[in-house]
RODO-481161 format. One line per field, with one value per residue (C-alpha): x, y, z. Coordinates in nm, 2 decimals. Example, Ala and Ser with C-alpha at 12.3 -4.5 7.8 and 13.67 -1.06 7.14 Angstrom:
! residues 2
X [1.23, 1.37]
Y [-0.45, -0.11]
Z [0.78, 0.71]
***
This chain:
! residues 276
X [0.02, 0.30, 0.29, 0.48, 0.14, -0.10, 0.07, -0.04, -0.41, -0.45, -0.32, -0.52, -0.85, -0.78, -0.72, -1.09, -1.25, -1.12, -1.26, -0.92, -0.91, -1.22, -1.28, -0.94, -0.99, -0.92, -0.58, -0.65, -0.89, -1.19, -1.21, -1.45, -1.66, -1.37, -1.09, -0.82, -0.53, -0.30, 0.03, 0.30, 0.62, 0.97, 1.21, 1.59, 1.60, 1.27, 1.13, 1.49, 1.85, 2.07, 2.31, 2.00, 1.91, 2.00, 1.86, 1.69, 1.54, 1.43, 1.27, 1.10, 0.97, 0.84, 0.64, 0.51, 0.41, 0.15, 0.06, -0.04, -0.27, -0.44, -0.48, -0.64, -0.90, -0.97, -0.77, -0.53, -0.24, -0.23, 0.05, 0.26, 0.41, 0.74, 0.92, 1.25, 1.46, 1.83, 2.14, 2.35, 2.65, 2.41, 2.57, 2.38, 2.42, 2.23, 1.94, 1.91, 1.89, 1.62, 1.40, 1.51, 1.36, 1.04, 1.01, 1.03, 0.69, 0.58, 0.36, 0.49, 0.63, 0.43, 0.56, 0.67, 0.94, 1.29, 1.46, 1.76, 1.75, 1.94, 1.87, 1.68, 1.30, 1.07, 0.69, 0.51, 0.12, -0.04, -0.33, -0.56, -0.86, -1.17, -1.51, -1.58, -1.38, -1.46, -1.29, -1.26, -1.59, -1.83, -1.74, -2.02, -2.08, -2.08, -1.81, -1.50, -1.15, -0.91, -0.57, -0.37, -0.05, 0.17, 0.29, 0.58, 0.84, 0.95, 0.97, 1.20, 1.40, 1.44, 1.58, 1.84, 1.95, 1.77, 1.46, 1.23, 1.01, 0.66, 0.45, 0.22, -0.16, -0.33, -0.51, -0.60, -0.77, -0.95, -1.11, -1.17, -1.32, -1.60, -1.79, -1.54, -1.74, -1.42, -1.03, -0.69, -0.31, -0.14, 0.13, 0.14, 0.11, -0.17, -0.32, -0.29, -0.45, -0.75, -0.81, -0.88, -1.14, -1.30, -1.32, -1.44, -1.67, -1.82, -1.79, -1.52, -1.30, -1.14, -0.84, -0.72, -0.33, -0.31, -0.49, -0.26, 0.02, 0.34, 0.60, 0.92, 1.15, 0.88, 0.71, 0.40, 0.60, 0.68, 0.32, 0.35, 0.64, 0.42, 0.51, 0.39, 0.16, -0.08, -0.47, -0.66, -1.05, -1.37, -1.58, -1.88, -1.71, -1.37, -1.30, -0.94, -0.81, -0.72, -0.95, -0.80, -1.10, -1.44, -1.63, -1.87, -2.11, -1.89, -1.56, -1.23, -0.99, -0.95, -0.64, -0.65, -0.40, -0.55, -0.80, -0.56, -0.58, -0.25, -0.14, 0.07, 0.24, 0.21, 0.37, 0.22, 0.44, 0.54, 0.49, 0.78, 1.16, 1.36, 1.41, 1.33]
Y [-1.46, -1.40, -1.19, -0.88, -0.83, -0.93, -0.74, -0.81, -0.68, -0.87, -1.17, -1.13, -1.07, -1.38, -1.59, -1.45, -1.54, -1.90, -1.93, -1.98, -1.72, -1.50, -1.16, -1.05, -0.69, -0.57, -0.45, -0.73, -1.03, -1.02, -1.38, -1.37, -1.05, -0.84, -1.07, -0.92, -1.09, -0.97, -1.06, -0.86, -0.99, -0.77, -0.94, -0.81, -0.62, -0.59, -0.35, -0.32, -0.27, -0.33, -0.01, 0.18, 0.06, -0.17, -0.47, -0.31, -0.11, -0.37, -0.53, -0.23, -0.18, -0.56, -0.52, -0.14, -0.23, -0.49, -0.29, -0.04, -0.26, -0.35, 0.03, 0.06, -0.19, 0.00, -0.26, -0.27, -0.54, -0.80, -1.04, -1.09, -1.38, -1.36, -1.57, -1.51, -1.66, -1.60, -1.70, -1.95, -1.71, -1.45, -1.31, -1.36, -1.00, -0.92, -1.17, -1.00, -0.64, -0.74, -0.89, -0.60, -0.38, -0.56, -0.52, -0.16, -0.16, -0.25, -0.56, -0.91, -1.17, -1.49, -1.74, -1.79, -1.96, -1.94, -2.12, -2.10, -1.86, -1.72, -1.39, -1.21, -1.22, -1.15, -1.25, -1.10, -1.21, -0.92, -1.03, -0.74, -0.68, -0.41, -0.31, -0.19, -0.27, -0.02, -0.21, -0.07, -0.09, 0.11, 0.48, 0.69, 1.01, 1.30, 1.15, 1.35, 1.22, 1.27, 1.19, 1.12, 1.30, 1.46, 1.24, 1.19, 1.12, 0.78, 0.89, 1.21, 0.99, 0.74, 1.00, 1.10, 0.71, 0.62, 0.50, 0.66, 0.50, 0.38, 0.60, 0.44, 0.53, 0.29, 0.53, 0.73, 0.44, 0.33, 0.68, 0.66, 0.34, 0.45, 0.64, 0.60, 0.40, 0.29, 0.34, 0.19, 0.28, 0.44, 0.19, 0.19, 0.58, 0.80, 0.73, 0.36, 0.31, 0.55, 0.39, 0.05, 0.26, 0.40, 0.05, -0.15, 0.12, 0.21, 0.59, 0.86, 1.02, 1.31, 1.46, 1.86, 1.81, 2.14, 2.04, 1.71, 1.79, 1.73, 1.59, 1.80, 1.79, 1.59, 1.72, 1.58, 1.34, 1.16, 1.07, 0.82, 0.62, 0.47, 0.32, 0.67, 0.44, 0.72, 0.62, 0.77, 0.71, 0.83, 0.95, 1.19, 1.34, 1.43, 1.52, 1.68, 1.52, 1.67, 1.67, 1.63, 1.56, 1.38, 1.10, 1.16, 0.94, 0.83, 0.58, 0.59, 0.84, 1.24, 1.42, 1.80, 2.05, 2.42, 2.30, 2.10, 1.74, 1.56, 1.24, 1.05, 0.70, 0.44, 0.07, -0.26, -0.57, -0.81, -0.48, -0.28, -0.44, -0.22, -0.26, 0.03]
Z [-2.28, -2.06, -1.71, -1.89, -2.10, -1.85, -1.53, -1.16, -1.18, -1.50, -1.33, -1.01, -1.24, -1.44, -1.10, -0.99, -1.36, -1.35, -0.98, -0.83, -0.59, -0.45, -0.29, -0.33, -0.43, -0.12, 0.12, 0.31, 0.37, 0.62, 0.72, 0.98, 1.11, 1.26, 1.17, 0.91, 0.74, 0.49, 0.36, 0.16, 0.05, -0.03, -0.28, -0.32, -0.61, -0.69, -0.35, -0.18, -0.24, 0.04, -0.08, 0.00, 0.30, 0.59, 0.74, 1.03, 0.82, 0.57, 0.90, 1.01, 0.63, 0.60, 0.91, 0.83, 0.45, 0.60, 0.91, 0.66, 0.48, 0.78, 0.87, 0.53, 0.66, 0.97, 1.18, 1.48, 1.44, 1.70, 1.54, 1.26, 1.08, 0.94, 0.65, 0.58, 0.28, 0.31, 0.11, 0.34, 0.38, 0.57, 0.85, 1.19, 1.29, 1.00, 1.07, 1.41, 1.32, 1.05, 1.36, 1.58, 1.28, 1.29, 1.66, 1.62, 1.45, 1.79, 1.67, 1.78, 1.56, 1.65, 1.39, 1.04, 0.85, 0.74, 0.43, 0.18, -0.07, -0.36, -0.26, 0.04, 0.04, 0.34, 0.32, 0.63, 0.69, 0.98, 1.13, 1.28, 1.43, 1.27, 1.40, 1.03, 0.70, 0.43, 0.15, -0.22, -0.36, -0.17, -0.29, -0.43, -0.60, -0.32, -0.14, -0.09, -0.11, 0.14, 0.23, 0.57, 0.53, 0.26, -0.08, -0.28, 0.01, -0.13, -0.47, -0.37, -0.16, -0.40, -0.65, -0.40, -0.33, -0.05, 0.11, 0.37, 0.65, 0.59, 0.79, 1.07, 0.99, 1.21, 1.43, 1.14, 0.95, 1.25, 1.26, 0.88, 0.89, 1.10, 0.81, 0.50, 0.21, 0.04, 0.17, 0.05, 0.11, -0.13, -0.22, -0.60, -0.67, -0.63, -0.98, -0.99, -0.67, -0.72, -1.02, -0.78, -0.60, -0.91, -1.06, -0.77, -0.69, -1.03, -1.00, -1.11, -0.91, -0.97, -0.83, -0.80, -0.76, -0.60, -0.34, -0.31, 0.02, -0.13, 0.13, 0.12, -0.18, -0.35, -0.69, -0.89, -1.05, -0.72, -0.69, -0.93, -0.78, -0.48, -0.16, 0.06, 0.24, 0.36, 0.31, 0.07, 0.15, -0.01, 0.26, 0.36, 0.64, 0.60, 0.93, 0.98, 0.69, 0.39, 0.08, -0.27, -0.47, -0.49, -0.62, -0.92, -1.15, -1.42, -1.44, -1.42, -1.25, -1.37, -1.24, -1.29, -1.20, -1.17, -1.41, -1.70, -1.74, -1.59, -1.65, -1.37, -1.40, -1.16, -1.03, -1.16, -1.10, -1.41, -1.64, -1.53, -1.55, -1.36, -1.02, -0.78]
***
């Protein structure tokens, strides 16, 4: 079977089934109590294009998407390890701008690797510490679903030929992690990411689209683009965060707009051919 048929999620499930990976269902790995590690990669032509963002913006983005995974685990970041692949003709000033962008995220680079490559890629490992890691598998009927900010900004920006900076939700993640039964960051689209919680928690998530806050210029269709990097949490206590739905007995994700069923798209690697 080809990866284009299996998809990213199918690949991960197959690795687990064969005993080649374990406990890989969450945004980050808790290696020991309180020690949280995550890694994300950005590949030219798949995750970014230099006609839409600068080297400095790429550096910030490479750091921010990993810090977002820590935030979804209720962790504060402590260090980054950066592996960077570059063509030999890359200008030094561009590389320095990349690392300057990482520095803007406010977390120190403590190591990594550089290598020659046919096109640019960046793989960042982020290390943090948390008092409690909610994971994705604890949502239960009676929980409400909350988000930490407006959605759709990334999709709206891409339609205009640009990227937006991912937000930092570390403090919000730490606050939600005190009580949340499940939490993740919205990187693959609202519906697709909600499915992760529903599947791992074995409950149904119902989302009311009219309650979802939209970023300026965004439409409900932009919710399927992903890359918003706000947090979605199933929690008994919504605090000051916006409630967009609830957890119920059952399975899957039900999305409605003023009572009518709505289908939203999402992002999954290997299944989609077009680069963003």
